[in-house]
N, C-alpha and C positions, 0 to 999 in steps of 0.2 A: 585509469581505475575502474575495477569492476568486480568488487569487493561487496555488494549488495547496498540497499539504500543505508542501512543502520551503521554498516562496518566502514563504506565507504566515507561518511559524514564523518564517523569517529576519527579515521585516521587522518584525514585532512584537518579536523580542529586540533589534534594533537600537535600534528607538523606546526601548525602555526602558533600553538601556545608553546612549543618547545623552541621556537625560532628556526626550525628545520627548512619551514618554507615560508618565507617573510613576506607579508603584503598582500595574503588572500585577500580576496573580496569581501567587502563589509557584509555582504548578504549572505557567508557561509552560515549554513545551519536552519536557515529559513525554508518557508515554504513546504515544511512538514505536514503531512495527511496522511488519515488513514484509509483512503481512498472509499469513506462513507462505510466500513465493515459494521456488518452486525451479526454477530454468531449466536445461533441457537442449538440447542438439543431438543429435537420433535420427538416425542413420546406419544404414540397411538393406541389408543387400548382398543380400538376396534379390527384394525389390521396391523399384518406384520411385515415389518420390513425386511427379515430374514437375517439370518447372521451364518457364516461373516459376510459382510458386505465387500465390494469391490469399488476399484475406480476405475478411469477418471469422474468426471462429475457426467450424469446420463440425461439429466433434465432440469429444465428452470423456468422461470417465468420471467417476462420482462414488461415494464410500463413505459414504455418510450415516447407516448403522444405528446407531451410537452418535455421540451430540452431542458428546460430549467429546472424540472422536478424528476428526470430519469431515473430511473431504480432497476434494478436487477435481484431476483432469487434463484438459488441455485440449490439443489440437494447434494450434499457430501457425504459420504461415508462416514460412520466412525470407525476407529482402530478395533482390530480385533479384541473382543471381550469373551473371556469366559463363560459367559451366560447370554441367553438372549433376552435383552432389555425393551425389546419392542421398539427402538429408537434407532433416531439417525440424525444426521446435523442438516440444518438448513443456515445458509449464508447469506445476507444482502448486502448489496452496495450499491451506491450512487452518486447522483452531483451533488458535491457538498462544497460550500466555501469556508468551511472551518480549516483552518490552518494554525498550525503550532510552531515550535521551534526546538531544534537543538541547543543546549547551554552547555559550553564547556565548563565541569566541574575540578577546578585544581587538586580537590582534596581525594577525588576519585582517579582524577587523570583519565577523564572518560567525557564523551558529550551525552549528556542527559536531555530525554526528549519533554519539552512542557507543553502539555496540551490543554486549552480552557476547557473547564467542565461540560460547558453546552456547544460544544465546536460543532457538532452533527445533529443538533436536537430537533431540527425541523425534519430532516432527513429520516432521521431514527423514526418519528411518530409515522411517516409514509410506510416505512418497510414493517414497522409493528401492524399494522392495519393489514396489509397485503399478507403477513408472515399467518396473521390470525386466520383470515380466509384461507390460505391454501390448507393450512392444518386440519380446520375444521373445528365442530363442536367436541369430537371425540378425545381431543388431543392435548396434551400436556404441552406448551412451550417454555423451556427456561433460557431466558436473556442473558448467556455468559458476559455479556458486556458489563451488565450491572452487578455483578460479581467481581469478576477481575477486567477492568477496561483493557482493552487488546485490540489488534489487528492483525490479520494474515497479510497485508498488502502495505507495508509501509512505504510513504514516497516522500521525496522532497531531501533537502538538506543542503544539496548545492544545485538549485534547481536553473533552468537556461533562463537566459533573461537576467540575472541578478549576479549569479556566479559563472556560469556558464555560458557560450554562443551554442547557437541550434545543434552544432556538431559536437557539441562535449569538451571544446576547447575551454580552459579555466582562463578567466580574463586576467591579462597580465603575465602569463607563467607559459609562453610556448614550450611543446611537449608535454603538458601536463593536461590529461583527458580525464572526464567521467563519463562512463558508457553505462550507466546501470539506473536503476530507480530513482537513485540521488536526483536524478537529472529533470525528474518528472514533478514539479510543482503540484503534489496533495492528492489527485483524482486523475482517472482515466474513463471518466464520461460513462459511469455504470456498467463497466466493463471488467473484468480480469486484467492486470495490468501486463500480463507476462509477454503477449503479442504485440502491446505497444512498446514495450521497452525492447524487444528483439528488432523491431523495426525501425526504432531510434536509432540503435546501435548498429544496425544495417547499413542505413542510410550514412550515416556518419562515418563509419569507416571507409565506404565507398568515397567520400570527400577527403576524407584524411589521405587517402593514398593519391589522390590528383593532387591535392594541394599541399600536402604537408611532408610526406614521404620523401627523404633525401634532400631536404633544405635546412640550411643551416640553422642550428638552435640557439 
């Protein structure tokens, strides 16, 4: 399965609830994390970011001296707007021990994420301080997470160790694999998760081709 963190978890939890895949591991839904994401709009009254803005991300700032508190901030372009608002986006992420859980809701027939209100509080303070320093005194920062809690990088739900092994095999279900962000328990160490997920999936496919393909299910 590689439907993305949320959809892979959703499909597995529905299958478990409906009895389509019985005896899935008890850890299903656990390890949900935001990768420590904090998302800002950055308006600068002294300088002009220009419009339109292009991607991908072109610059960033990292504070990795202490592995326990490592965090990264990147600039990310706003979607095309009809007017120049002198604004762009600033996104931070980092090491976080905050974890939530997907819980199956039978009324919605869906996996609903539950997240502790202070899940990333310590990390957020560090990111906020660095974001203010980067933006400077002539800028206005809007912390969008304080308005609408969100993340660009949801992770976990079928994490390695409690639901899957390191190659994505779902425990107790030969032939069922998870090869996306659901496999990652919550954080990818102050980095964008894309390459970590790709590396995990590539390694897993190599191992599965050697050890699983062609063997009886």
